[in-house]
C-alpha positions as CSV (number, residue, x, y, z in Angstrom):
1,G,0.0,-0.3,0.2
2,G,0.9,3.7,1.0
3,L,4.3,3.2,2.9
4,G,5.8,0.8,-0.1
5,S,4.5,3.4,-3.0
6,I,6.3,6.3,-0.6
7,C,9.3,4.0,-0.3
8,S,9.3,3.3,-4.5
9,Q,8.7,6.7,-5.4
10,H,11.9,7.5,-3.0
11,Q,14.1,5.3,-4.6
12,Q,12.8,6.5,-8.0
13,A,13.2,10.0,-7.4
14,S,16.9,9.6,-5.1
15,S,18.0,7.7,-8.3
16,R,17.1,10.1,-10.6
17,K,19.3,12.6,-9.2
18,E,21.6,10.5,-9.0
19,R,21.7,10.1,-13.1
20,E,21.2,13.5,-13.0
21,S,24.2,14.3,-11.3
22,E,26.2,11.9,-12.8
23,K,25.5,13.5,-15.8
24,E,26.4,16.9,-14.6
25,R,29.6,15.5,-13.0
26,E,30.0,13.5,-17.1
27,T,29.5,17.6,-18.6
28,N,32.1,18.9,-15.9
29,A,34.2,16.2,-16.5
30,V,37.6,17.3,-17.8
31,A,39.1,15.6,-21.1
32,V,42.6,14.3,-20.4
33,N,44.6,14.1,-23.7
34,E,48.1,12.2,-23.4
35,S,49.6,15.0,-25.6
36,S,48.4,18.1,-23.7
37,P,47.7,18.8,-20.1
38,A,43.8,18.5,-18.8
39,V,41.6,20.7,-21.1
40,P,38.3,21.9,-19.6
41,S,35.3,20.0,-21.2
42,S,33.7,22.0,-24.8
43,R,32.0,24.8,-23.2
44,P,32.2,28.1,-24.3
45,P,34.6,30.8,-22.7
46,A,32.2,33.2,-20.8
47,Q,31.3,36.8,-22.6
48,I,31.0,40.0,-21.3
49,V,28.9,42.3,-23.5
50,L,28.7,45.7,-22.8
51,V,25.7,48.0,-24.6
52,L,27.4,51.1,-25.7
53,S,24.2,53.0,-24.6
54,S,24.4,57.4,-24.0
55,D,24.4,56.7,-20.5
56,N,27.5,53.6,-20.9
57,L,29.1,56.6,-23.3
58,C,29.2,59.4,-20.5
59,A,29.9,57.3,-17.8
60,L,33.5,56.0,-20.1
61,F,33.5,59.7,-20.9
62,V,33.6,60.8,-17.3
63,L,36.5,57.9,-16.2
64,G,38.7,58.7,-19.2
65,V,38.1,62.8,-18.3
66,L,39.1,61.4,-14.5
67,A,41.9,59.4,-15.4
68,I,43.6,61.7,-17.5
69,L,43.4,64.8,-14.6
70,G,44.6,61.9,-11.9
71,C,47.8,61.7,-14.9
72,V,48.5,65.1,-14.9
73,Y,47.8,65.4,-11.1
74,L,50.4,63.2,-10.4
75,W,52.8,64.0,-12.9
76,K,53.3,67.3,-11.5
77,L,53.2,65.9,-8.3
78,A,56.0,63.7,-9.1
79,T,58.1,66.6,-10.8
80,S,57.2,69.1,-8.0
81,M,59.1,67.7,-5.5
82,N,62.4,69.3,-6.2
83,R,61.0,72.9,-6.6
84,R,62.1,76.3,-4.9
85,C,60.2,79.3,-4.3
86,K,60.1,81.2,-7.2
87,C,59.4,84.7,-5.5
88,P,62.1,87.5,-5.7
89,L,62.9,87.6,-1.9
90,C,64.3,83.9,-2.5
91,Q,65.9,84.2,-5.1
92,G,67.8,87.0,-3.7
93,V,67.0,90.2,-5.3
94,Y,65.6,92.1,-2.3
95,T,67.7,91.8,0.7
96,Q,66.0,92.4,4.5
97,R,67.1,95.0,6.9
98,R,65.3,95.4,9.7
99,Q,61.9,94.9,11.3
100,L,59.1,96.7,11.5
101,G,56.8,95.4,13.5
102,E,54.1,91.8,13.5
103,G,50.9,91.5,13.9
104,G,47.8,88.4,13.2
105,Y,48.6,89.0,9.6
106,G,52.7,88.7,9.8
107,T,55.5,90.4,9.8
108,V,56.9,93.4,8.0
109,F,60.3,94.0,7.4
110,T,62.4,97.1,5.1
111,V,63.9,95.6,1.9
112,E,66.5,96.7,0.0
113,R,66.7,96.1,-3.6
114,E,70.2,94.1,-4.7
115,R,71.2,95.8,-8.2
């Protein structure tokens, strides 16, 4: 009766699952050839499809501009490490003589122009 039919249905289902898993294992199996190392079965390689919609093109443009700006920034950062101040005082055009005063905005000196 009832219990016997349930057990036989369960056995049929489990044997069906075993056959399906065996087929899947065969599908996923690696073909071994004597002349070459293990090669995957005949599955096609995964492909990424990028739809060139206006949103994607705009995003690619923005990323390109940001990449260029980042490269320019890094170039300027790398090449400006050894720069010195180019103001006339630092270049030796003026010589400080004496301090006139100091306050919240800094210190004021009298300077003399070198000729």
